[in-house]
C-alpha positions as CSV (number, residue, x, y, z in Angstrom):
1,Y,98.2,160.2,84.2
2,S,98.7,157.1,85.1
3,P,96.9,154.7,82.6
4,Q,95.2,152.3,85.1
5,T,93.1,155.8,85.9
6,Y,92.1,155.3,82.5
7,R,91.0,151.6,82.4
8,T,89.0,152.0,85.3
9,L,87.0,154.7,83.4
10,F,86.6,151.7,80.6
11,Y,85.3,149.2,82.9
12,T,83.2,151.7,85.0
13,L,82.2,152.2,80.9
14,L,81.5,148.0,80.3
15,E,79.5,148.0,84.0
16,K,77.5,151.3,83.9
17,V,76.2,151.4,80.5
18,N,73.7,149.5,79.3
19,F,74.9,148.6,76.0
20,L,72.4,146.1,73.8
21,E,72.9,142.4,73.2
22,I,72.4,140.0,70.1
23,P,69.1,138.2,71.7
24,E,69.6,135.2,69.3
25,M,73.3,134.9,70.4
26,Q,72.9,135.4,74.2
27,A,70.7,132.0,73.7
28,L,73.4,130.7,73.5
29,G,76.2,131.6,75.6
30,R,79.0,134.7,76.4
31,F,81.1,134.9,73.2
32,C,84.2,137.0,72.6
33,C,87.0,136.8,69.9
34,V,90.2,137.0,70.7
35,D,92.8,137.7,68.4
36,G,96.1,140.3,68.4
37,S,97.3,142.9,65.4
38,V,101.0,144.3,65.1
39,F,101.3,147.9,65.3
40,P,104.4,149.4,63.7
41,A,107.1,151.0,65.9
42,M,109.6,154.0,65.7
43,I,113.4,151.7,65.6
44,T,113.9,153.8,69.0
45,M,111.7,151.3,70.7
46,T,113.5,149.7,71.4
47,W,111.9,147.7,73.9
48,A,109.2,146.9,71.8
49,V,111.4,144.0,70.0
50,Y,109.9,142.4,66.5
51,Q,112.1,141.9,63.7
52,Q,115.7,142.5,63.1
53,K,115.1,145.7,61.4
54,R,111.8,146.6,62.9
55,N,110.1,147.3,65.9
56,A,106.6,147.0,66.7
57,I,103.5,146.0,69.4
58,K,100.6,144.1,69.6
59,L,97.2,145.0,70.7
60,H,95.6,142.0,72.3
61,L,91.7,142.0,72.3
62,A,89.2,140.2,73.8
63,F,85.7,141.5,71.9
64,E,82.5,140.4,72.8
65,L,79.7,139.4,70.4
66,N,77.0,139.5,72.2
67,R,77.4,143.0,72.9
68,M,79.3,143.7,70.1
69,I,82.3,145.7,72.2
70,P,85.9,145.0,73.3
71,T,85.9,143.8,77.1
72,Q,90.0,143.2,77.4
73,F,92.8,143.9,75.6
74,L,96.4,144.2,76.3
75,S,99.7,145.9,74.2
76,T,102.6,143.8,74.5
77,E,105.8,143.8,72.6
78,A,104.8,142.4,68.6
79,N,106.4,138.5,69.9
80,D,105.3,138.4,72.9
81,S,103.0,135.0,72.6
82,E,99.0,135.5,71.8
83,R,98.2,132.1,73.5
84,M,99.9,133.7,76.9
85,I,97.6,136.3,76.6
86,L,94.7,134.6,76.3
87,R,95.0,132.5,79.6
88,Q,95.3,135.8,80.9
89,M,92.4,136.4,79.7
90,L,90.0,133.2,80.5
91,E,87.0,134.1,82.3
92,A,84.5,130.9,83.6
93,G,81.3,130.4,81.0
94,I,82.7,132.8,78.3
95,T,83.4,130.4,74.4
96,Y,86.6,131.9,73.1
97,I,86.3,132.6,69.1
98,A,90.0,132.4,67.6
99,D,91.2,131.3,64.7
100,R,94.6,128.4,63.8
101,G,97.5,130.6,65.5
102,Y,95.7,129.8,68.7
103,V,96.1,125.8,68.1
104,C,97.4,124.5,71.0
105,F,96.9,121.1,73.0
106,E,97.9,122.2,76.2
107,L,96.1,126.0,75.4
108,F,92.7,123.9,75.1
109,H,93.0,121.8,78.1
110,D,94.0,125.4,80.5
111,I,90.7,126.2,79.0
112,G,88.7,123.5,79.6
113,A,90.2,123.5,83.0
114,R,88.7,127.3,83.7
115,Q,85.1,126.1,83.4
116,A,85.3,128.2,79.8
117,Y,85.0,126.9,75.9
118,F,86.2,128.0,72.6
119,I,85.9,127.8,69.2
120,I,89.1,127.4,67.6
121,R,90.0,126.9,63.6
122,G,92.1,123.9,63.3
123,T,95.7,123.5,61.3
124,S,95.6,121.9,58.0
125,N,98.5,119.0,59.8
126,L,95.6,118.1,62.4
127,L,96.2,114.0,63.4
128,Y,93.1,112.6,65.4
129,D,91.1,109.5,66.0
130,I,87.1,109.8,65.4
131,C,84.9,108.8,68.4
132,E,81.7,108.9,67.1
133,T,79.9,110.6,63.5
134,L,77.8,113.4,65.1
135,P,74.3,114.4,63.1
136,V,74.8,117.3,60.7
137,E,72.4,120.1,61.6
138,V,72.7,122.5,59.3
139,P,69.6,124.9,57.3
140,A,68.8,123.3,53.9
141,Q,70.0,126.4,51.9
142,W,73.4,126.4,52.7
143,D,73.8,123.4,50.7
144,K,74.6,126.5,48.3
145,F,77.1,128.0,50.3
146,F,79.0,125.0,52.0
147,T,79.9,121.1,50.6
148,G,81.2,118.0,52.6
149,V,80.1,119.6,55.9
150,A,80.9,117.1,58.8
151,D,80.9,116.5,62.2
152,R,82.6,114.3,64.6
153,K,83.9,113.7,68.2
154,I,87.6,113.7,68.2
155,R,91.2,112.5,70.5
156,L,93.5,114.7,68.8
157,T,96.4,112.3,68.3
158,N,99.4,113.8,70.2
159,D,97.7,115.6,73.2
160,A,98.6,114.4,75.9
161,H,95.3,114.8,77.7
162,Q,93.2,112.7,75.7
163,H,90.2,115.0,75.8
164,A,87.2,114.8,73.5
165,Y,86.9,117.6,71.5
166,R,83.9,118.0,68.5
167,L,85.6,118.8,65.1
168,V,82.9,120.5,62.9
169,S,84.8,120.4,58.6
170,F,83.5,121.9,56.0
171,V,84.4,123.7,52.5
172,A,83.5,127.1,51.7
173,M,84.2,128.8,48.5
174,G,86.2,126.3,47.7
175,E,88.8,126.8,51.8
176,Y,88.6,124.3,53.6
177,F,87.8,124.8,57.4
178,S,88.2,122.3,60.3
179,L,86.5,124.0,63.9
180,I,87.6,122.8,66.9
181,T,85.5,123.2,69.7
182,N,84.6,121.7,73.4
183,R,81.0,123.0,73.3
184,F,78.9,119.6,72.0
185,D,75.4,121.6,73.1
186,L,75.4,123.9,70.1
187,K,74.2,122.7,66.3
188,T,76.5,122.0,63.8
189,S,75.1,125.3,62.3
190,E,75.5,127.7,65.3
191,I,79.2,126.2,65.2
192,I,79.8,127.4,61.8
193,M,78.1,130.8,62.7
194,L,80.3,131.7,65.6
195,Y,82.9,131.3,63.9
196,A,82.1,133.2,61.0
197,Y,81.2,136.1,63.5
198,R,85.1,136.3,64.1
199,W,85.6,138.7,61.4
200,Q,84.2,141.2,63.5
201,V,87.6,141.6,65.5
202,E,89.6,142.1,62.5
203,L,86.9,144.8,62.2
204,I,87.9,146.8,65.4
205,F,91.6,146.0,64.3
206,R,90.9,148.3,60.9
207,F,88.6,151.1,63.1
208,L,91.5,151.4,65.5
209,K,94.2,151.5,62.7
210,R,92.2,153.5,60.4
211,T,89.4,155.3,61.2
212,M,91.0,156.1,64.9
213,N,94.2,156.6,63.4
214,G,95.7,154.0,66.1
215,L,98.7,153.8,63.6
216,H,100.2,156.7,64.3
217,L,101.1,156.3,68.7
218,M,101.4,159.1,70.0
219,C,103.5,158.6,72.7
220,H,106.8,156.1,72.2
221,H,106.7,154.9,76.2
222,P,104.3,151.8,77.7
223,S,102.4,153.5,79.6
224,G,101.8,156.0,77.1
225,I,101.0,153.4,74.5
226,E,98.1,151.8,76.9
227,T,96.7,154.7,78.0
228,Q,96.4,155.5,73.8
229,F,94.9,152.1,73.3
230,T,92.9,152.9,76.5
231,L,91.4,156.1,75.3
232,Y,90.7,154.3,72.2
233,M,88.1,151.8,73.9
234,I,86.8,154.0,75.5
235,S,85.8,156.4,72.6
236,Y,84.1,153.2,70.6
237,L,82.2,152.3,73.8
238,L,80.8,156.1,74.0
239,L,80.3,156.3,70.3
240,L,78.5,152.6,70.3
241,H,76.0,154.2,73.2
242,F,75.7,157.1,71.5
243,K,74.7,155.4,68.1
244,Q,72.4,153.5,70.2
245,H,70.3,155.9,72.2
246,C,69.7,157.7,69.0
247,A,68.2,154.8,67.1
248,P,64.5,154.9,66.9
């Protein structure tokens, strides 16, 4: 069967099934964690280019936090650019949450141009000018877990477009974090909390690889692999719906 047949079923489920939403998150907007994860491929799968003596494919995923479900995905050879795939997934009004691999000034510009938003962890060598120091809004009890929390309006030194962004920085468990975003309406604590939820996309990759045995590819053709991943996504949606339906 064509992979498109199963994709149609997947998107029909997204449209027809009333998945529960997290009301506190819904009040802040729509949020998607984006990331890519590598799945090992057979050496005979020469189309799945990765390293000199190793082939692999990459699953690119957009995971909606509001309903805790995958909403978009694409399987490619492992060397394909995650930033390029995110550009294909962009939808207006959604805030995309991602790790350092997505740091790119042109990508920041493109997200804004599509009337979308982002919260992306910055790299350690980021150069910027501080335009304004913003008030830090975090609960008092957070002092036990976070130090050096700062909230600033900045312009990235090497950004040709010279857009103004927001930089939230802090230290957690001895590790320094800097979060770049174009959401100026959220509290400092909300920016930090939303980035912490990025781990959910790592958990679904673990679910696919271990629980669903996704490390074992049932077909070595690109369309067969797309079908396999689509069936996994359908199974995830049905399982979640079953759990929510059975909940008291």
